N, CA, C and O atoms as a GROMACS GRO file, in nm:
protein
  596
    1UNK      N    1  13.709  15.221  -6.594
    1UNK     CA    2  13.663  15.326  -6.652
    1UNK      C    3  13.556  15.282  -6.681
    1UNK      O    4  13.553  15.175  -6.742
    2UNK      N    5  13.409  15.366  -6.639
    2UNK     CA    6  13.304  15.348  -6.696
    2UNK      C    7  13.267  15.411  -6.843
    2UNK      O    8  13.287  15.532  -6.858
    3UNK      N    9  13.228  15.353  -6.924
    3UNK     CA   10  13.198  15.384  -7.030
    3UNK      C   11  13.059  15.497  -7.008
    3UNK      O   12  12.984  15.480  -6.911
    4UNK      N   13  13.029  15.637  -7.127
    4UNK     CA   14  12.989  15.677  -7.135
    4UNK      C   15  12.852  15.679  -7.208
    4UNK      O   16  12.885  15.693  -7.325
    5UNK      N   17  12.750  15.674  -7.204
    5UNK     CA   18  12.624  15.582  -7.236
    5UNK      C   19  12.512  15.696  -7.289
    5UNK      O   20  12.439  15.684  -7.387
    6UNK      N   21  12.519  15.810  -7.198
    6UNK     CA   22  12.398  15.931  -7.163
    6UNK      C   23  12.472  16.040  -7.225
    6UNK      O   24  12.595  16.047  -7.221
    7UNK      N   25  12.384  16.141  -7.294
    7UNK     CA   26  12.396  16.264  -7.286
    7UNK      C   27  12.429  16.354  -7.173
    7UNK      O   28  12.503  16.453  -7.182
    8UNK      N   29  12.358  16.304  -7.049
    8UNK     CA   30  12.388  16.338  -6.923
    8UNK      C   31  12.566  16.306  -6.886
    8UNK      O   32  12.651  16.394  -6.900
    9UNK      N   33  12.588  16.206  -6.851
    9UNK     CA   34  12.708  16.143  -6.872
    9UNK      C   35  12.813  16.231  -6.910
    9UNK      O   36  12.910  16.283  -6.854
   10UNK      N   37  12.737  16.230  -7.082
   10UNK     CA   38  12.897  16.253  -7.136
   10UNK      C   39  12.895  16.441  -7.110
   10UNK      O   40  12.985  16.518  -7.146
   11UNK      N   41  12.761  16.479  -7.037
   11UNK     CA   42  12.795  16.649  -6.996
   11UNK      C   43  12.883  16.680  -6.861
   11UNK      O   44  12.948  16.777  -6.822
   12UNK      N   45  12.851  16.545  -6.807
   12UNK     CA   46  12.941  16.513  -6.652
   12UNK      C   47  13.104  16.501  -6.717
   12UNK      O   48  13.176  16.600  -6.716
   13UNK      N   49  13.131  16.426  -6.749
   13UNK     CA   50  13.263  16.361  -6.825
   13UNK      C   51  13.313  16.542  -6.869
   13UNK      O   52  13.398  16.584  -6.790
   14UNK      N   53  13.281  16.620  -6.953
   14UNK     CA   54  13.317  16.684  -7.029
   14UNK      C   55  13.363  16.789  -6.921
   14UNK      O   56  13.482  16.816  -6.906
   15UNK      N   57  13.260  16.848  -6.845
   15UNK     CA   58  13.312  16.880  -6.715
   15UNK      C   59  13.402  16.821  -6.610
   15UNK      O   60  13.465  16.885  -6.526
   16UNK      N   61  13.399  16.728  -6.620
   16UNK     CA   62  13.525  16.657  -6.521
   16UNK      C   63  13.678  16.720  -6.612
   16UNK      O   64  13.774  16.786  -6.572
   17UNK      N   65  13.649  16.670  -6.727
   17UNK     CA   66  13.778  16.715  -6.821
   17UNK      C   67  13.772  16.864  -6.840
   17UNK      O   68  13.869  16.887  -6.913
   18UNK      N   69  13.721  16.962  -6.819
   18UNK     CA   70  13.719  17.071  -6.804
   18UNK      C   71  13.818  17.084  -6.690
   18UNK      O   72  13.937  17.104  -6.712
   19UNK      N   73  13.764  17.074  -6.561
   19UNK     CA   74  13.771  17.080  -6.426
   19UNK      C   75  13.938  17.048  -6.433
   19UNK      O   76  14.026  17.127  -6.396
   20UNK      N   77  13.957  16.934  -6.481
   20UNK     CA   78  14.133  16.885  -6.453
   20UNK      C   79  14.173  16.964  -6.567
   20UNK      O   80  14.280  17.009  -6.526
   21UNK      N   81  14.157  17.009  -6.678
   21UNK     CA   82  14.226  17.102  -6.756
   21UNK      C   83  14.270  17.228  -6.666
   21UNK      O   84  14.379  17.266  -6.622
   22UNK      N   85  14.171  17.263  -6.660
   22UNK     CA   86  14.187  17.394  -6.535
   22UNK      C   87  14.281  17.406  -6.436
   22UNK      O   88  14.360  17.501  -6.426
   23UNK      N   89  14.272  17.283  -6.342
   23UNK     CA   90  14.318  17.261  -6.241
   23UNK      C   91  14.549  17.230  -6.291
   23UNK      O   92  14.647  17.278  -6.234
   24UNK      N   93  14.542  17.155  -6.387
   24UNK     CA   94  14.655  17.147  -6.468
   24UNK      C   95  14.676  17.273  -6.503
   24UNK      O   96  14.775  17.319  -6.445
   25UNK      N   97  14.626  17.343  -6.571
   25UNK     CA   98  14.677  17.492  -6.625
   25UNK      C   99  14.717  17.535  -6.479
   25UNK      O  100  14.840  17.529  -6.469
   26UNK      N  101  14.662  17.572  -6.375
   26UNK     CA  102  14.679  17.687  -6.287
   26UNK      C  103  14.817  17.605  -6.232
   26UNK      O  104  14.877  17.692  -6.170
   27UNK      N  105  14.906  17.464  -6.222
   27UNK     CA  106  14.987  17.391  -6.211
   27UNK      C  107  15.093  17.454  -6.261
   27UNK      O  108  15.179  17.510  -6.192
   28UNK      N  109  15.091  17.447  -6.392
   28UNK     CA  110  15.165  17.444  -6.512
   28UNK      C  111  15.187  17.639  -6.550
   28UNK      O  112  15.278  17.695  -6.610
   29UNK      N  113  15.094  17.683  -6.502
   29UNK     CA  114  15.150  17.868  -6.523
   29UNK      C  115  15.219  17.880  -6.391
   29UNK      O  116  15.314  17.957  -6.382
   30UNK      N  117  15.177  17.807  -6.282
   30UNK     CA  118  15.294  17.816  -6.188
   30UNK      C  119  15.431  17.762  -6.164
   30UNK      O  120  15.513  17.785  -6.076
   31UNK      N  121  15.432  17.702  -6.241
   31UNK     CA  122  15.560  17.639  -6.246
   31UNK      C  123  15.639  17.710  -6.366
   31UNK      O  124  15.758  17.682  -6.377
   32UNK      N  125  15.580  17.803  -6.459
   32UNK     CA  126  15.630  17.855  -6.601
   32UNK      C  127  15.697  18.000  -6.501
   32UNK      O  128  15.806  18.053  -6.521
   33UNK      N  129  15.574  18.047  -6.369
   33UNK     CA  130  15.610  18.152  -6.328
   33UNK      C  131  15.748  18.156  -6.219
   33UNK      O  132  15.814  18.254  -6.182
   34UNK      N  133  15.768  17.968  -6.172
   34UNK     CA  134  15.903  17.974  -6.090
   34UNK      C  135  16.006  17.949  -6.181
   34UNK      O  136  16.124  17.977  -6.162
   35UNK      N  137  15.963  17.898  -6.275
   35UNK     CA  138  16.089  17.864  -6.346
   35UNK      C  139  16.149  17.998  -6.391
   35UNK      O  140  16.265  18.021  -6.357
   36UNK      N  141  16.086  18.083  -6.459
   36UNK     CA  142  16.098  18.194  -6.506
   36UNK      C  143  16.227  18.316  -6.353
   36UNK      O  144  16.328  18.382  -6.377
   37UNK      N  145  16.166  18.298  -6.238
   37UNK     CA  146  16.206  18.334  -6.160
   37UNK      C  147  16.335  18.270  -6.084
   37UNK      O  148  16.387  18.308  -5.979
   38UNK      N  149  16.369  18.166  -6.167
   38UNK     CA  150  16.498  18.087  -6.119
   38UNK      C  151  16.501  18.026  -5.994
   38UNK      O  152  16.596  17.998  -5.921
   39UNK      N  153  16.356  18.005  -5.976
   39UNK     CA  154  16.338  17.907  -5.833
   39UNK      C  155  16.268  17.735  -5.889
   39UNK      O  156  16.157  17.684  -5.886
   40UNK      N  157  16.379  17.698  -5.928
   40UNK     CA  158  16.368  17.558  -5.974
   40UNK      C  159  16.375  17.443  -5.902
   40UNK      O  160  16.362  17.332  -5.952
   41UNK      N  161  16.401  17.473  -5.754
   41UNK     CA  162  16.329  17.409  -5.669
   41UNK      C  163  16.185  17.400  -5.616
   41UNK      O  164  16.132  17.289  -5.602
   42UNK      N  165  16.124  17.507  -5.587
   42UNK     CA  166  15.974  17.534  -5.613
   42UNK      C  167  15.920  17.464  -5.706
   42UNK      O  168  15.832  17.383  -5.677
   43UNK      N  169  15.974  17.484  -5.870
   43UNK     CA  170  15.928  17.424  -5.974
   43UNK      C  171  15.910  17.258  -5.966
   43UNK      O  172  15.830  17.176  -6.012
   44UNK      N  173  16.036  17.254  -5.875
   44UNK     CA  174  16.009  17.085  -5.900
   44UNK      C  175  15.934  17.015  -5.844
   44UNK      O  176  15.905  16.901  -5.879
   45UNK      N  177  15.868  17.105  -5.695
   45UNK     CA  178  15.814  17.003  -5.585
   45UNK      C  179  15.707  17.015  -5.658
   45UNK      O  180  15.646  16.927  -5.598
   46UNK      N  181  15.613  17.058  -5.756
   46UNK     CA  182  15.487  17.080  -5.854
   46UNK      C  183  15.475  16.943  -5.897
   46UNK      O  184  15.375  16.872  -5.883
   47UNK      N  185  15.611  16.903  -5.965
   47UNK     CA  186  15.614  16.780  -6.036
   47UNK      C  187  15.513  16.623  -6.013
   47UNK      O  188  15.485  16.540  -6.100
   48UNK      N  189  15.468  16.620  -5.838
   48UNK     CA  190  15.385  16.513  -5.824
   48UNK      C  191  15.202  16.534  -5.836
   48UNK      O  192  15.110  16.452  -5.844
   49UNK      N  193  15.204  16.688  -5.831
   49UNK     CA  194  15.066  16.705  -5.821
   49UNK      C  195  15.079  16.721  -6.003
   49UNK      O  196  14.976  16.694  -6.064
   50UNK      N  197  15.143  16.744  -6.045
   50UNK     CA  198  15.171  16.785  -6.190
   50UNK      C  199  15.103  16.612  -6.286
   50UNK      O  200  14.995  16.598  -6.345
   51UNK      N  201  15.211  16.512  -6.266
   51UNK     CA  202  15.202  16.416  -6.286
   51UNK      C  203  15.050  16.328  -6.250
   51UNK      O  204  14.987  16.259  -6.330
   52UNK      N  205  15.020  16.349  -6.129
   52UNK     CA  206  14.897  16.316  -6.086
   52UNK      C  207  14.773  16.372  -6.176
   52UNK      O  208  14.680  16.304  -6.219
   53UNK      N  209  14.791  16.495  -6.192
   53UNK     CA  210  14.684  16.535  -6.258
   53UNK      C  211  14.666  16.491  -6.426
   53UNK      O  212  14.563  16.446  -6.475
   54UNK      N  213  14.772  16.514  -6.483
   54UNK     CA  214  14.827  16.473  -6.647
   54UNK      C  215  14.747  16.293  -6.608
   54UNK      O  216  14.669  16.259  -6.698
   55UNK      N  217  14.755  16.229  -6.539
   55UNK     CA  218  14.728  16.082  -6.530
   55UNK      C  219  14.576  16.066  -6.577
   55UNK      O  220  14.523  16.001  -6.667
   56UNK      N  221  14.516  16.173  -6.454
   56UNK     CA  222  14.422  16.172  -6.398
   56UNK      C  223  14.308  16.237  -6.599
   56UNK      O  224  14.192  16.213  -6.632
   57UNK      N  225  14.385  16.291  -6.651
   57UNK     CA  226  14.354  16.399  -6.766
   57UNK      C  227  14.341  16.296  -6.857
   57UNK      O  228  14.235  16.273  -6.914
   58UNK      N  229  14.469  16.216  -6.880
   58UNK     CA  230  14.470  16.108  -6.996
   58UNK      C  231  14.381  15.975  -6.965
   58UNK      O  232  14.378  15.881  -7.043
   59UNK      N  233  14.320  15.977  -6.863
   59UNK     CA  234  14.195  15.874  -6.840
   59UNK      C  235  14.030  15.950  -6.883
   59UNK      O  236  13.927  15.899  -6.927
   60UNK      N  237  14.055  16.048  -6.859
   60UNK     CA  238  13.926  16.181  -6.855
   60UNK      C  239  13.947  16.132  -6.988
   60UNK      O  240  13.865  16.050  -7.030
   61UNK      N  241  14.095  16.187  -7.104
   61UNK     CA  242  14.037  16.201  -7.208
   61UNK      C  243  14.037  16.026  -7.306
   61UNK      O  244  14.049  16.030  -7.428
   62UNK      N  245  14.027  15.941  -7.262
   62UNK     CA  246  14.060  15.813  -7.314
   62UNK      C  247  13.905  15.787  -7.285
   62UNK      O  248  13.851  15.737  -7.383
   63UNK      N  249  13.826  15.806  -7.185
   63UNK     CA  250  13.666  15.772  -7.163
   63UNK      C  251  13.595  15.844  -7.261
   63UNK      O  252  13.497  15.799  -7.320
   64UNK      N  253  13.644  15.956  -7.278
   64UNK     CA  254  13.562  16.066  -7.318
   64UNK      C  255  13.542  15.994  -7.552
   64UNK      O  256  13.450  15.991  -7.633
   65UNK      N  257  13.685  15.955  -7.553
   65UNK     CA  258  13.735  15.930  -7.709
   65UNK      C  259  13.621  15.804  -7.702
   65UNK      O  260  13.579  15.775  -7.814
   66UNK      N  261  13.559  15.716  -7.582
   66UNK     CA  262  13.510  15.577  -7.591
   66UNK      C  263  13.365  15.627  -7.635
   66UNK      O  264  13.309  15.583  -7.735
   67UNK      N  265  13.297  15.743  -7.533
   67UNK     CA  266  13.173  15.722  -7.584
   67UNK      C  267  13.130  15.909  -7.690
   67UNK      O  268  13.059  16.009  -7.682
   68UNK      N  269  13.214  15.859  -7.759
   68UNK     CA  270  13.187  15.964  -7.867
   68UNK      C  271  13.034  15.992  -7.913
   68UNK      O  272  12.973  16.099  -7.908
   69UNK      N  273  12.988  15.858  -7.962
   69UNK     CA  274  12.858  15.838  -7.961
   69UNK      C  275  12.766  15.935  -7.851
   69UNK      O  276  12.689  16.029  -7.875
   70UNK      N  277  12.792  15.893  -7.765
   70UNK     CA  278  12.664  15.980  -7.650
   70UNK      C  279  12.749  16.144  -7.641
   70UNK      O  280  12.685  16.215  -7.563
   71UNK      N  281  12.874  16.220  -7.699
   71UNK     CA  282  12.868  16.318  -7.723
   71UNK      C  283  12.801  16.390  -7.853
   71UNK      O  284  12.800  16.513  -7.865
   72UNK      N  285  12.764  16.331  -7.919
   72UNK     CA  286  12.732  16.379  -8.051
   72UNK      C  287  12.598  16.505  -8.035
   72UNK      O  288  12.587  16.613  -8.093
   73UNK      N  289  12.518  16.447  -7.943
   73UNK     CA  290  12.429  16.559  -7.897
   73UNK      C  291  12.423  16.689  -7.796
   73UNK      O  292  12.329  16.718  -7.723
   74UNK      N  293  12.549  16.762  -7.810
   74UNK     CA  294  12.618  16.810  -7.677
   74UNK      C  295  12.756  16.894  -7.783
   74UNK      O  296  12.877  16.886  -7.763
   75UNK      N  297  12.686  16.970  -7.891
   75UNK     CA  298  12.755  17.058  -7.990
   75UNK      C  299  12.814  17.147  -7.870
   75UNK      O  300  12.929  17.112  -7.840
   76UNK      N  301  12.763  17.255  -7.794
   76UNK     CA  302  12.779  17.337  -7.737
   76UNK      C  303  12.907  17.314  -7.630
   76UNK      O  304  13.004  17.389  -7.615
   77UNK      N  305  12.881  17.206  -7.571
   77UNK     CA  306  12.983  17.158  -7.470
   77UNK      C  307  13.108  17.147  -7.523
   77UNK      O  308  13.211  17.200  -7.480
   78UNK      N  309  13.091  17.053  -7.647
   78UNK     CA  310  13.234  16.996  -7.724
   78UNK      C  311  13.247  17.152  -7.794
   78UNK      O  312  13.356  17.152  -7.853
   79UNK      N  313  13.198  17.252  -7.807
   79UNK     CA  314  13.296  17.357  -7.834
   79UNK      C  315  13.332  17.459  -7.736
   79UNK      O  316  13.401  17.556  -7.764
   80UNK      N  317  13.294  17.439  -7.641
   80UNK     CA  318  13.356  17.472  -7.502
   80UNK      C  319  13.522  17.420  -7.419
   80UNK      O  320  13.615  17.481  -7.365
   81UNK      N  321  13.491  17.285  -7.446
   81UNK     CA  322  13.560  17.213  -7.431
   81UNK      C  323  13.714  17.211  -7.476
   81UNK      O  324  13.821  17.194  -7.418
   82UNK      N  325  13.656  17.248  -7.665
   82UNK     CA  326  13.763  17.240  -7.750
   82UNK      C  327  13.877  17.400  -7.702
   82UNK      O  328  13.997  17.426  -7.708
   83UNK      N  329  13.758  17.466  -7.661
   83UNK     CA  330  13.826  17.639  -7.611
   83UNK      C  331  13.915  17.616  -7.510
   83UNK      O  332  14.018  17.684  -7.507
   84UNK      N  333  13.889  17.513  -7.404
   84UNK     CA  334  13.960  17.498  -7.262
   84UNK      C  335  14.089  17.428  -7.363
   84UNK      O  336  14.198  17.485  -7.377
   85UNK      N  337  14.069  17.352  -7.400
   85UNK     CA  338  14.214  17.252  -7.460
   85UNK      C  339  14.248  17.387  -7.572
   85UNK      O  340  14.179  17.458  -7.499
   86UNK      N  341  14.275  17.449  -7.642
   86UNK     CA  342  14.328  17.544  -7.732
   86UNK      C  343  14.397  17.624  -7.566
   86UNK      O  344  14.512  17.620  -7.522
   87UNK      N  345  14.326  17.662  -7.533
   87UNK     CA  346  14.421  17.779  -7.401
   87UNK      C  347  14.476  17.684  -7.341
   87UNK      O  348  14.591  17.727  -7.334
   88UNK      N  349  14.478  17.541  -7.271
   88UNK     CA  350  14.531  17.486  -7.255
   88UNK      C  351  14.693  17.453  -7.360
   88UNK      O  352  14.800  17.512  -7.340
   89UNK      N  353  14.676  17.383  -7.431
   89UNK     CA  354  14.775  17.419  -7.522
   89UNK      C  355  14.881  17.528  -7.539
   89UNK      O  356  15.001  17.529  -7.514
   90UNK      N  357  14.804  17.614  -7.585
   90UNK     CA  358  14.882  17.767  -7.600
   90UNK      C  359  14.962  17.785  -7.439
   90UNK      O  360  15.080  17.819  -7.443
   91UNK      N  361  14.911  17.767  -7.327
   91UNK     CA  362  15.004  17.758  -7.191
   91UNK      C  363  15.133  17.640  -7.176
   91UNK      O  364  15.240  17.648  -7.116
   92UNK      N  365  15.081  17.543  -7.248
   92UNK     CA  366  15.176  17.448  -7.247
   92UNK      C  367  15.282  17.456  -7.356
   92UNK      O  368  15.381  17.385  -7.338
   93UNK      N  369  15.277  17.545  -7.491
   93UNK     CA  370  15.366  17.589  -7.540
   93UNK      C  371  15.444  17.660  -7.520
   93UNK      O  372  15.555  17.636  -7.568
   94UNK      N  373  15.420  17.804  -7.425
   94UNK     CA  374  15.440  17.898  -7.343
   94UNK      C  375  15.569  17.835  -7.246
   94UNK      O  376  15.690  17.850  -7.264
   95UNK      N  377  15.510  17.772  -7.152
   95UNK     CA  378  15.569  17.630  -7.099
   95UNK      C  379  15.688  17.580  -7.132
   95UNK      O  380  15.792  17.567  -7.068
   96UNK      N  381  15.663  17.557  -7.228
   96UNK     CA  382  15.804  17.474  -7.275
   96UNK      C  383  15.916  17.552  -7.354
   96UNK      O  384  16.018  17.498  -7.397
   97UNK      N  385  15.881  17.699  -7.369
   97UNK     CA  386  15.930  17.802  -7.418
   97UNK      C  387  16.037  17.811  -7.261
   97UNK      O  388  16.158  17.823  -7.242
   98UNK      N  389  15.962  17.803  -7.206
   98UNK     CA  390  16.045  17.871  -7.072
   98UNK      C  391  16.171  17.780  -7.030
   98UNK      O  392  16.283  17.814  -6.991
   99UNK      N  393  16.119  17.659  -7.049
   99UNK     CA  394  16.201  17.537  -7.004
   99UNK      C  395  16.299  17.438  -7.103
   99UNK      O  396  16.360  17.331  -7.094
  100UNK      N  397  16.273  17.538  -7.194
  100UNK     CA  398  16.394  17.524  -7.279
  100UNK      C  399  16.502  17.622  -7.289
  100UNK      O  400  16.624  17.608  -7.303
  101UNK      N  401  16.425  17.727  -7.277
  101UNK     CA  402  16.536  17.860  -7.228
  101UNK      C  403  16.605  17.798  -7.080
  101UNK      O  404  16.728  17.803  -7.083
  102UNK      N  405  16.562  17.754  -6.983
  102UNK     CA  406  16.623  17.744  -6.843
  102UNK      C  407  16.728  17.628  -6.870
  102UNK      O  408  16.835  17.617  -6.811
  103UNK      N  409  16.675  17.536  -6.981
  103UNK     CA  410  16.773  17.428  -7.012
  103UNK      C  411  16.919  17.412  -7.100
  103UNK      O  412  17.018  17.339  -7.098
  104UNK      N  413  16.860  17.538  -7.184
  104UNK     CA  414  17.026  17.609  -7.261
  104UNK      C  415  17.073  17.696  -7.191
  104UNK      O  416  17.191  17.725  -7.212
  105UNK      N  417  16.998  17.769  -7.084
  105UNK     CA  418  17.118  17.834  -7.036
  105UNK      C  419  17.194  17.785  -6.914
  105UNK      O  420  17.293  17.849  -6.878
  106UNK      N  421  17.157  17.680  -6.850
  106UNK     CA  422  17.185  17.572  -6.736
  106UNK      C  423  17.291  17.469  -6.849
  106UNK      O  424  17.375  17.404  -6.787
  107UNK      N  425  17.293  17.456  -6.970
  107UNK     CA  426  17.359  17.399  -7.056
  107UNK      C  427  17.502  17.455  -7.068
  107UNK      O  428  17.609  17.404  -7.036
  108UNK      N  429  17.477  17.564  -7.117
  108UNK     CA  430  17.618  17.695  -7.163
  108UNK      C  431  17.670  17.713  -7.028
  108UNK      O  432  17.792  17.727  -7.031
  109UNK      N  433  17.605  17.721  -6.866
  109UNK     CA  434  17.666  17.724  -6.778
  109UNK      C  435  17.787  17.586  -6.750
  109UNK      O  436  17.901  17.584  -6.702
  110UNK      N  437  17.725  17.514  -6.788
  110UNK     CA  438  17.797  17.411  -6.765
  110UNK      C  439  17.920  17.361  -6.849
  110UNK      O  440  18.016  17.296  -6.810
  111UNK      N  441  17.892  17.406  -6.971
  111UNK     CA  442  17.982  17.414  -7.056
  111UNK      C  443  18.122  17.492  -7.058
  111UNK      O  444  18.239  17.462  -7.084
  112UNK      N  445  18.057  17.600  -7.020
  112UNK     CA  446  18.163  17.744  -6.952
  112UNK      C  447  18.234  17.699  -6.831
  112UNK      O  448  18.354  17.723  -6.825
  113UNK      N  449  18.178  17.636  -6.733
  113UNK     CA  450  18.235  17.538  -6.620
  113UNK      C  451  18.336  17.480  -6.639
  113UNK      O  452  18.446  17.514  -6.595
  114UNK      N  453  18.303  17.342  -6.736
  114UNK     CA  454  18.393  17.216  -6.804
  114UNK      C  455  18.504  17.334  -6.864
  114UNK      O  456  18.614  17.317  -6.813
  115UNK      N  457  18.500  17.440  -6.954
  115UNK     CA  458  18.575  17.474  -7.010
  115UNK      C  459  18.671  17.541  -6.950
  115UNK      O  460  18.772  17.566  -7.016
  116UNK      N  461  18.664  17.573  -6.853
  116UNK     CA  462  18.729  17.698  -6.760
  116UNK      C  463  18.783  17.565  -6.687
  116UNK      O  464  18.901  17.547  -6.716
  117UNK      N  465  18.747  17.498  -6.627
  117UNK     CA  466  18.790  17.396  -6.539
  117UNK      C  467  18.929  17.323  -6.638
  117UNK      O  468  19.044  17.328  -6.594
  118UNK      N  469  18.905  17.274  -6.740
  118UNK     CA  470  19.016  17.211  -6.814
  118UNK      C  471  19.087  17.326  -6.854
  118UNK      O  472  19.205  17.296  -6.873
  119UNK      N  473  19.067  17.433  -6.874
  119UNK     CA  474  19.189  17.521  -6.938
  119UNK      C  475  19.297  17.532  -6.801
  119UNK      O  476  19.417  17.524  -6.826
  120UNK      N  477  19.261  17.548  -6.678
  120UNK     CA  478  19.310  17.536  -6.530
  120UNK      C  479  19.398  17.452  -6.566
  120UNK      O  480  19.505  17.475  -6.622
  121UNK      N  481  19.332  17.307  -6.522
  121UNK     CA  482  19.377  17.152  -6.517
  121UNK      C  483  19.494  17.161  -6.591
  121UNK      O  484  19.591  17.132  -6.522
  122UNK      N  485  19.524  17.191  -6.714
  122UNK     CA  486  19.617  17.143  -6.857
  122UNK      C  487  19.742  17.238  -6.843
  122UNK      O  488  19.713  17.357  -6.853
  123UNK      N  489  19.873  17.209  -6.823
  123UNK     CA  490  20.000  17.335  -6.821
  123UNK      C  491  19.929  17.454  -6.938
  123UNK      O  492  19.833  17.431  -7.012
  124UNK      N  493  19.994  17.562  -6.931
  124UNK     CA  494  19.996  17.658  -7.021
  124UNK      C  495  20.156  17.678  -7.091
  124UNK      O  496  20.262  17.729  -7.055
  125UNK      N  497  20.100  17.598  -7.224
  125UNK     CA  498  20.225  17.603  -7.276
  125UNK      C  499  20.194  17.662  -7.472
  125UNK      O  500  20.087  17.675  -7.532
  126UNK      N  501  20.315  17.680  -7.513
  126UNK     CA  502  20.280  17.724  -7.666
  126UNK      C  503  20.333  17.584  -7.740
  126UNK      O  504  20.405  17.501  -7.684
  127UNK      N  505  20.281  17.574  -7.888
  127UNK     CA  506  20.267  17.487  -7.979
  127UNK      C  507  20.349  17.527  -8.051
  127UNK      O  508  20.405  17.636  -8.035
  128UNK      N  509  20.376  17.435  -8.159
  128UNK     CA  510  20.506  17.454  -8.249
  128UNK      C  511  20.485  17.591  -8.351
  128UNK      O  512  20.589  17.630  -8.404
  129UNK      N  513  20.349  17.673  -8.384
  129UNK     CA  514  20.315  17.777  -8.408
  129UNK      C  515  20.366  17.907  -8.331
  129UNK      O  516  20.374  18.022  -8.372
  130UNK      N  517  20.394  17.859  -8.223
  130UNK     CA  518  20.397  17.997  -8.118
  130UNK      C  519  20.252  18.036  -8.087
  130UNK      O  520  20.227  18.150  -8.050
  131UNK      N  521  20.172  17.960  -8.100
  131UNK     CA  522  20.025  18.006  -8.018
  131UNK      C  523  19.988  17.892  -7.920
  131UNK      O  524  20.016  17.772  -7.925
  132UNK      N  525  19.920  17.959  -7.832
  132UNK     CA  526  19.866  17.875  -7.690
  132UNK      C  527  19.834  17.760  -7.697
  132UNK      O  528  19.712  17.769  -7.688
  133UNK      N  529  19.859  17.653  -7.708
  133UNK     CA  530  19.795  17.537  -7.754
  133UNK      C  531  19.668  17.503  -7.630
  133UNK      O  532  19.652  17.540  -7.513
  134UNK      N  533  19.593  17.416  -7.723
  134UNK     CA  534  19.478  17.407  -7.648
  134UNK      C  535  19.434  17.322  -7.544
  134UNK      O  536  19.529  17.248  -7.523
  135UNK      N  537  19.347  17.294  -7.471
  135UNK     CA  538  19.392  17.215  -7.366
  135UNK      C  539  19.346  17.039  -7.393
  135UNK      O  540  19.235  17.007  -7.434
  136UNK      N  541  19.442  16.953  -7.367
  136UNK     CA  542  19.435  16.825  -7.410
  136UNK      C  543  19.279  16.774  -7.365
  136UNK      O  544  19.271  16.784  -7.242
  137UNK      N  545  19.182  16.734  -7.409
  137UNK     CA  546  19.070  16.709  -7.358
  137UNK      C  547  19.022  16.586  -7.217
  137UNK      O  548  18.939  16.582  -7.126
  138UNK      N  549  19.163  16.479  -7.288
  138UNK     CA  550  19.214  16.393  -7.188
  138UNK      C  551  19.239  16.453  -7.062
  138UNK      O  552  19.194  16.384  -6.971
  139UNK      N  553  19.286  16.540  -7.031
  139UNK     CA  554  19.351  16.622  -6.937
  139UNK      C  555  19.217  16.664  -6.822
  139UNK      O  556  19.228  16.707  -6.707
  140UNK      N  557  19.074  16.629  -6.912
  140UNK     CA  558  18.982  16.724  -6.849
  140UNK      C  559  18.914  16.614  -6.701
  140UNK      O  560  18.918  16.493  -6.679
  141UNK      N  561  18.856  16.738  -6.626
  141UNK     CA  562  18.822  16.614  -6.518
  141UNK      C  563  18.668  16.590  -6.498
  141UNK      O  564  18.601  16.687  -6.533
  142UNK      N  565  18.607  16.501  -6.457
  142UNK     CA  566  18.453  16.484  -6.468
  142UNK      C  567  18.421  16.620  -6.383
  142UNK      O  568  18.498  16.685  -6.313
  143UNK      N  569  18.269  16.644  -6.413
  143UNK     CA  570  18.208  16.790  -6.303
  143UNK      C  571  18.132  16.682  -6.224
  143UNK      O  572  18.127  16.570  -6.275
  144UNK      N  573  18.082  16.700  -6.121
  144UNK     CA  574  18.014  16.647  -6.012
  144UNK      C  575  17.881  16.770  -5.978
  144UNK      O  576  17.903  16.887  -5.946
  145UNK      N  577  17.745  16.708  -5.996
  145UNK     CA  578  17.626  16.796  -5.966
  145UNK      C  579  17.575  16.774  -5.875
  145UNK      O  580  17.515  16.667  -5.870
  146UNK      N  581  17.574  16.854  -5.771
  146UNK     CA  582  17.494  16.823  -5.657
  146UNK      C  583  17.366  16.888  -5.709
  146UNK      O  584  17.364  17.001  -5.757
  147UNK      N  585  17.222  16.781  -5.693
  147UNK     CA  586  17.138  16.815  -5.694
  147UNK      C  587  17.043  16.851  -5.545
  147UNK      O  588  16.926  16.884  -5.561
  148UNK      N  589  17.082  16.844  -5.448
  148UNK     CA  590  17.026  16.885  -5.347
  148UNK      C  591  17.065  17.041  -5.288
  148UNK      O  592  17.094  17.082  -5.176
  149UNK      N  593  17.052  17.095  -5.394
  149UNK     CA  594  17.146  17.260  -5.327
  149UNK      C  595  17.016  17.324  -5.336
  149UNK      O  596  17.003  17.443  -5.304
   0.00000   0.00000   0.00000
């Protein structure tokens, strides 16, 4: 990582950071659309490029932090970068909501499936009160999930 010492280098670093944020934003937006559409395999395929860009973005951010003195003379560029970062933050929030929703839905499906399998595996008997007894958790079978679907 080369240090930023001149305003020209600072301007280039801000431009590189902006470009990285825009590239990562496009991938995250695509991931959000794919997860919303239920195309999780396609969304998972974006992981490698997303991780690579995130690493590059981290390095660029650390370089900008180290060169804060050279950034002092470029308030317009800094404001532009701040706006890009705010838009990126909003996009990340939207992505996190979509991912959390997909996680909650899939967890609900797995819990329901597990409960249904446990009820089918345990004998249907009545308890001392005359009501159907709840299935014993010890009789439950583990679920196996195939990620290759």
